[in-house]
C-alpha positions as CSV (number, residue, x, y, z in Angstrom):
1,M,344.8,167.3,350.4
2,K,347.1,168.3,347.6
3,R,344.7,168.6,344.6
4,I,340.9,169.3,344.4
5,A,338.9,168.8,341.2
6,V,336.3,171.5,340.6
7,F,333.3,170.8,338.4
8,C,331.6,174.0,337.1
9,G,330.0,175.8,334.2
10,S,331.6,177.1,331.1
11,S,329.1,180.0,331.4
12,I,329.3,182.7,333.9
13,G,325.7,182.3,335.1
14,A,322.9,184.8,335.7
15,S,324.2,186.2,339.0
16,H,327.5,188.0,339.7
17,T,327.6,186.0,343.0
18,Y,328.6,182.8,341.2
19,K,331.7,184.5,339.8
20,E,332.5,186.0,343.2
21,G,332.2,182.6,344.9
22,A,334.5,181.0,342.3
23,I,337.1,183.7,342.9
24,Q,336.8,183.1,346.7
25,L,337.3,179.3,346.1
26,G,340.3,179.9,343.8
27,K,342.0,182.2,346.4
28,E,341.3,179.7,349.2
29,L,342.8,176.8,347.2
30,A,345.9,178.9,346.4
31,R,346.2,180.1,350.1
32,R,346.2,176.5,351.3
33,G,348.6,175.3,348.6
34,I,346.0,173.0,347.0
35,T,346.3,172.6,343.2
36,L,343.1,173.1,341.2
37,V,342.2,170.4,338.8
38,Y,339.4,171.4,336.4
39,G,338.0,171.2,332.9
40,G,340.7,173.4,331.3
41,S,338.5,176.2,329.9
42,S,339.3,179.9,330.0
43,V,335.7,181.0,330.0
44,G,332.8,181.0,332.4
45,I,333.0,179.9,336.0
46,M,335.7,177.4,334.9
47,G,338.0,180.2,333.7
48,T,337.1,182.4,336.7
49,V,338.2,179.8,339.3
50,A,341.4,179.0,337.4
51,D,342.3,182.7,337.0
52,A,341.7,183.3,340.7
53,V,344.0,180.4,341.6
54,L,346.8,181.6,339.3
55,E,346.5,185.2,340.3
56,A,346.8,184.2,343.9
57,G,350.0,182.3,343.1
58,G,348.5,178.8,343.1
59,Q,348.7,176.0,340.5
60,A,346.0,174.9,338.1
61,I,345.8,171.8,336.0
62,G,343.3,171.7,333.2
63,V,342.0,168.6,331.5
64,I,340.1,169.2,328.2
65,P,339.0,166.9,325.4
66,K,340.1,167.7,321.9
67,M,336.5,168.2,320.8
68,L,336.1,171.1,323.3
69,E,339.5,172.6,323.0
70,E,338.1,175.4,320.8
71,K,334.5,175.5,321.9
72,E,335.3,175.9,325.6
73,I,338.4,178.0,324.7
74,A,341.3,176.1,326.3
75,H,343.1,178.1,329.0
76,L,346.7,178.6,327.7
77,H,348.2,180.0,330.9
78,L,347.7,177.1,333.3
79,T,350.4,175.3,335.2
80,E,349.6,172.3,333.0
81,L,347.0,171.7,330.3
82,I,346.2,168.0,329.5
83,V,344.4,167.4,326.2
84,V,342.5,164.1,326.1
85,N,340.5,162.3,323.5
86,S,337.0,162.1,325.1
87,M,334.8,163.3,327.9
88,H,335.2,160.0,329.6
89,E,339.0,160.3,329.5
90,R,338.6,163.8,331.0
91,K,336.6,162.6,334.0
92,T,338.9,159.6,334.5
93,K,342.0,161.9,334.5
94,M,340.5,164.4,336.8
95,V,339.5,161.6,339.3
96,E,343.0,160.2,339.1
97,L,344.6,163.6,339.8
98,A,342.3,164.8,342.6
99,D,342.1,164.1,346.3
100,G,338.6,165.5,346.5
101,F,335.8,167.1,344.4
102,I,333.8,170.3,344.6
103,A,330.8,171.3,342.5
104,L,330.4,175.0,341.8
105,P,327.4,176.4,339.9
106,G,327.0,174.8,336.5
107,G,324.6,172.9,334.3
108,P,323.9,169.3,333.4
109,G,327.6,168.6,332.7
110,T,328.6,169.8,336.1
111,L,325.9,167.6,337.7
112,E,326.9,164.6,335.6
113,E,330.5,164.9,336.7
114,F,329.5,165.4,340.4
115,F,327.1,162.5,340.4
116,E,329.6,160.1,338.9
117,V,332.2,160.8,341.6
118,F,329.4,160.7,344.2
119,T,328.2,157.3,342.9
120,W,331.7,156.0,342.9
121,A,332.1,157.0,346.5
122,Q,328.8,155.3,347.3
123,L,330.1,152.1,345.7
124,G,333.4,152.3,347.5
125,L,335.4,152.9,344.3
126,H,337.1,155.9,346.0
127,Q,337.1,157.4,349.5
128,K,337.6,161.1,348.5
129,P,335.3,163.8,349.8
130,C,332.6,165.2,347.5
131,G,331.6,168.8,348.2
132,I,328.9,171.2,346.9
133,L,329.7,174.9,347.2
134,N,326.2,176.3,347.5
135,I,326.9,179.8,346.3
136,D,323.9,182.1,346.8
137,H,321.6,179.1,347.4
138,Y,322.2,177.8,343.8
139,Y,322.1,174.2,344.9
140,D,319.2,174.4,347.5
141,L,316.9,172.4,345.3
142,L,319.5,169.7,344.7
143,I,320.2,169.5,348.4
144,S,316.5,169.2,349.0
145,F,316.3,166.4,346.5
146,F,319.1,164.6,348.2
147,N,317.0,164.8,351.4
148,H,314.0,163.6,349.4
149,M,315.9,160.6,348.1
150,N,317.0,159.8,351.6
151,E,313.4,160.1,353.0
152,Q,312.1,157.9,350.2
153,Q,314.8,155.3,351.0
154,F,316.7,155.5,347.7
155,L,319.7,157.0,349.4
156,Q,320.9,155.5,352.7
157,D,321.8,157.8,355.6
158,K,325.5,156.8,355.4
159,H,325.5,157.7,351.7
160,R,323.6,161.0,352.3
161,S,326.6,162.1,354.3
162,I,328.9,161.8,351.3
163,A,327.7,165.1,349.9
164,L,329.4,167.8,352.0
165,V,327.7,171.2,351.6
166,D,328.7,174.7,352.6
167,S,328.3,178.2,351.2
168,N,331.8,179.2,352.4
169,P,334.8,177.9,350.5
170,A,337.1,177.8,353.6
171,D,334.5,176.0,355.7
172,L,333.8,173.4,352.9
173,I,337.5,172.6,352.5
174,E,337.8,172.2,356.3
175,K,335.0,169.6,356.1
176,F,337.2,167.7,353.6
177,Y,340.0,167.4,356.2
178,T,337.6,165.8,358.7
179,Y,335.6,163.7,356.2
180,T,335.2,160.0,357.1
181,P,334.0,157.9,354.2
182,P,331.1,155.6,355.0
183,A,331.8,151.9,355.3
184,V,330.6,150.2,352.1
185,K,330.4,146.6,350.9
186,T,332.6,145.7,348.0
187,Y,330.8,144.5,344.9
188,I,333.8,142.8,343.3
189,K,333.7,139.0,343.1
190,E,336.9,137.2,343.9
191,N,338.3,135.2,341.0
192,Q,337.3,131.5,341.3
193,T,339.9,128.9,340.4
């Protein structure tokens, strides 16, 4: 595990515990020598996790679209800042760079990013771990909804196991090392000649 992409908010959130959890995750990534890949902002939870990684001597790669470079206030002190043309390019680049994914507290954008990589794992497009850092019970309702989808047979048991959940950054990363992706059918048709 060399690089982990973190999806999170460009706001700091209503509770100081979200910031504290982001700092803990940043320190843990640096301690393990894992490079942070994230959205490239200097503000909110995004800036907090990047600053924590850098202050602990780690490396942080930001990926930010041109349209958000000013709005999200691009972080200018990263190990590397990659500026792309669109949100789609941002996600694609982050997925290419990362060996796994973690969702910290955030809004619809965070969920959209997480659900895309989750869905790709479900389809077998990648076999990288997808984690939710459930700081101060922020994601309790989402976890409950995953269970509801499973109970209502819209999410198979083997796919429910894709979402790794923990409230402790170190424990969540440990789950990444022991993660076994589910066996999935490939949906790609072979070329017919």
